[in-house]
C-alpha positions in Angstrom: 89.9 75.9 74.2 88.4 75.0 77.2 91.7 73.7 78.8 93.1 77.1 77.5 90.8 79.2 79.2 91.2 77.9 82.5 94.9 77.9 82.3 94.6 81.2 81.5 92.3 82.2 84.2 94.7 79.9 86.8 97.4 82.2 85.9 95.7 85.3 85.9 94.8 84.7 89.2 98.5 83.3 90.2 99.7 86.7 88.6 97.4 88.6 90.8 97.9 87.1 93.9 102.0 87.1 93.5 101.5 90.9 92.8 99.3 91.0 96.4 101.8 89.0 98.3 104.8 91.5 97.3 104.2 94.9 97.0 106.6 97.4 96.3 108.5 98.6 98.8 110.8 101.7 98.8 114.7 100.5 99.2 113.9 97.5 97.2 113.6 96.4 93.4 110.7 97.7 91.8 108.2 95.2 90.6 108.5 94.3 87.0 105.3 95.0 84.9 104.4 95.1 81.2 101.5 97.4 80.0 100.1 98.5 76.8 100.0 102.4 76.4 97.5 104.5 74.7 99.1 104.0 71.3 98.7 100.0 71.4 102.3 99.6 72.0 103.7 97.8 74.9 106.1 98.9 77.6 108.0 96.4 80.2 110.0 98.3 82.9 112.5 96.7 81.5 113.0 98.9 79.0 113.9 101.7 80.4 116.7 100.2 82.5 119.6 102.9 82.9 117.1 105.7 83.6 114.8 107.3 86.1 111.2 106.4 85.7 108.2 108.1 87.5 104.9 106.4 87.7 101.9 108.2 87.8 98.3 107.0 89.1 96.0 108.9 87.2 92.3 109.2 86.8 90.5 112.2 85.1 87.4 112.4 86.4 89.0 112.8 89.8 89.5 116.1 91.7 92.8 116.1 93.0 94.4 114.9 89.5 92.3 117.9 88.0 94.1 120.1 90.8 97.2 119.3 89.4 96.3 119.0 85.8 94.1 122.1 85.4 97.2 124.4 87.1 99.8 123.0 85.0 101.6 121.9 87.7 101.7 117.9 86.3 102.3 118.7 83.2 105.0 121.3 84.3 106.8 118.7 86.2 106.7 116.0 83.5 107.8 118.5 81.3 111.0 119.3 83.0 111.3 116.1 84.0 111.2 114.0 80.9 113.7 117.3 79.5 116.4 116.0 81.8 115.7 112.2 80.4 113.7 110.9 82.9 110.8 108.6 81.7 107.7 109.9 83.2 105.0 106.8 82.9 100.9 107.9 83.5 99.4 104.8 84.4 95.4 104.6 84.8 94.1 101.4 86.3 90.0 102.1 86.6 88.7 99.2 85.8 86.4 98.6 83.0 82.8 100.2 84.0 84.2 102.3 87.0 85.1 105.8 87.0 88.2 107.2 85.0 88.2 104.2 82.7 89.4 104.8 79.4 90.4 103.0 76.2 93.5 104.3 74.0 91.9 106.8 71.7 89.9 108.2 74.9 93.8 108.5 76.9 94.9 110.2 73.7 91.8 112.7 73.4 92.8 113.7 77.4 96.4 113.9 76.7 95.8 116.6 74.2 93.5 118.3 75.4 95.6 118.7 78.7 98.7 118.9 76.8 100.4 116.3 79.2 104.1 115.1 78.8 104.4 112.1 79.8 106.3 109.6 78.2 103.0 107.1 77.9 99.9 107.4 79.2 99.6 103.0 80.4 96.6 101.3 80.2 96.1 99.0 83.8 91.9 98.0 83.3 92.9 94.8 85.0 94.9 96.3 88.1 97.7 93.9 88.3 100.3 96.5 88.0 98.2 98.9 90.7 98.1 96.0 93.4 101.7 95.2 92.5 102.6 98.8 93.5 99.8 99.4 96.3 98.7 102.2 94.3 95.9 103.8 96.5 95.0 107.0 95.5 95.1 109.2 92.3 97.4 110.6 92.2 99.8 108.1 93.7 103.8 109.1 92.8 106.8 106.4 92.7 110.1 106.8 91.9 112.3 104.3 90.6 116.3 105.1 90.1 118.2 104.1 87.1 119.7 100.6 88.8 115.5 99.9 89.4 115.6 100.0 92.7 112.1 102.2 94.2 113.2 105.5 95.9 109.8 107.0 96.7 106.4 106.4 97.0 103.8 108.5 98.0 102.0 112.3 97.5 103.2 114.3 94.4 103.2 117.4 97.2 102.7 117.8 101.2 99.0 119.6 101.3 96.2 117.5 100.9 93.6 119.5 98.8 91.8 119.9 96.3 92.1 123.5 95.9 95.1 124.7 93.0 96.0 127.3 95.3 97.8 125.4 97.8 100.6 124.2 95.1 102.4 127.1 95.2 102.7 126.6 99.5 103.2 122.5 98.9 106.5 120.9 99.1 106.9 119.2 96.5 107.8 116.2 96.9 108.7 114.6 93.2 110.4 117.2 92.0 112.7 117.5 94.6 113.3 114.2 94.7 114.2 113.8 91.3 116.8 117.0 92.0 118.3 115.0 94.2 118.6 111.4 92.4 120.1 113.6 89.6 123.0 115.4 91.7 123.6 112.0 93.2 122.2 112.3 96.5 119.9 110.2 98.4 116.4 110.9 98.6 115.4 113.0 101.6 111.8 112.0 102.3 111.2 108.4 100.8 107.7 107.6 102.1 104.8 110.1 102.0 100.6 109.7 102.8 99.0 109.5 99.1 96.2 111.8 99.0 93.1 111.7 96.4 90.9 110.0 95.2 90.7 105.9 95.9 91.9 103.8 92.5 88.8 102.3 91.0 90.0 98.9 90.8 
């Protein structure tokens, strides 16, 4: 058992090191990952081959996340995207004991209260997937095309504030990129500066 524990720990270190060494890059294949959702179901990126996938890093205690959920902007974008066949994955990379960390039941309560419309809420308390994607803020948004290529990384919109009143005035980067992909067009804006609270690794 002792040898197994050492081997497992070493494997975990290698996984983290590999993730840090090869962060996600727009225009290249999105890094593969497998995470468990709030209902205890495992999801791998490979499960969604052939579909457009949105990754949304989240932390319900962050004022910038609250801006988009309390205004229903995030839910509206989730609803529109999933209605078009997009897979929308909310990912929580807050470590145990850090702000925003939740277990599955707490995550489900939050989703119900917010009337979230994401496909699944994924738990990444180890931070391995978050670091692999170099997710720095909540929210931090990524779009992966049906061929598995990362096509967008950055902010949800163009005004880096926690004020919901700014949403109607902002360029909505994620919904615009999704519309362009759906129309068979290249994404116009592929990388932006994400804003929000730091991910609590």
